C-alpha positions in Angstrom: -16.5 59.4 -5.7 -19.8 57.7 -4.9 -23.0 58.5 -6.7 -26.4 57.4 -5.8 -27.8 57.9 -9.3 -26.8 56.4 -12.6 -23.3 56.9 -14.0 -23.4 59.5 -16.7 -21.0 60.4 -19.5 -19.9 63.5 -17.5 -18.8 61.2 -14.5 -16.8 59.0 -16.8 -15.1 62.0 -18.6 -14.3 63.6 -15.2 -12.7 60.4 -14.0 -10.6 60.0 -17.2 -9.4 63.6 -16.9 -8.3 63.1 -13.3 -6.4 59.9 -14.3 -4.8 61.7 -17.2 -3.6 64.6 -15.0 -2.1 62.1 -12.5 -0.3 60.3 -15.4 1.1 63.6 -16.8 2.5 64.5 -13.4 4.2 61.1 -13.0 5.5 61.4 -16.6 7.1 64.8 -16.0 8.8 63.6 -12.9 10.2 60.6 -14.7 11.5 62.8 -17.5 13.3 65.1 -15.1 14.8 62.1 -13.3 15.9 60.5 -16.6 17.5 63.8 -17.7 19.5 64.0 -14.4 20.6 60.4 -14.7 21.7 60.8 -18.3 23.7 63.9 -17.4 25.4 62.2 -14.5 26.3 59.2 -16.6 27.7 61.5 -19.3 29.9 63.4 -16.8 31.1 60.1 -15.3 32.1 58.7 -18.7 33.9 61.9 -19.6 35.9 62.0 -16.3 36.9 58.3 -16.7 38.0 58.7 -20.3 40.0 61.8 -19.4 41.7 60.0 -16.5 42.5 56.9 -18.6 43.8 59.1 -21.4 46.1 61.1 -19.2 47.4 57.9 -17.6 48.2 56.5 -21.0 50.0 59.7 -22.0 52.2 59.5 -18.9 53.1 55.9 -19.8 54.1 56.7 -23.4 55.8 60.0 -22.7 59.4 60.0 -24.0 62.1 61.3 -21.6 65.1 62.8 -23.4 68.2 63.4 -21.3 70.8 65.8 -22.7 74.3 65.4 -21.2 77.3 67.5 -21.9 80.6 65.8 -22.1 
């Protein structure tokens, strides 16, 4: 944006609006990425906890044998 005349208040406001629109676009992209990352981490933690819990359950499981004499 080049002007031959003096810079007016309208020029400055227009430039600030364009910068603000760019920032809002980047912000919305970052929020969506963050939401996806948080969901992926939560799913991973749940799967790991489930796997460790079922393993622990197999280790502590009591086996009872009944024999007839």
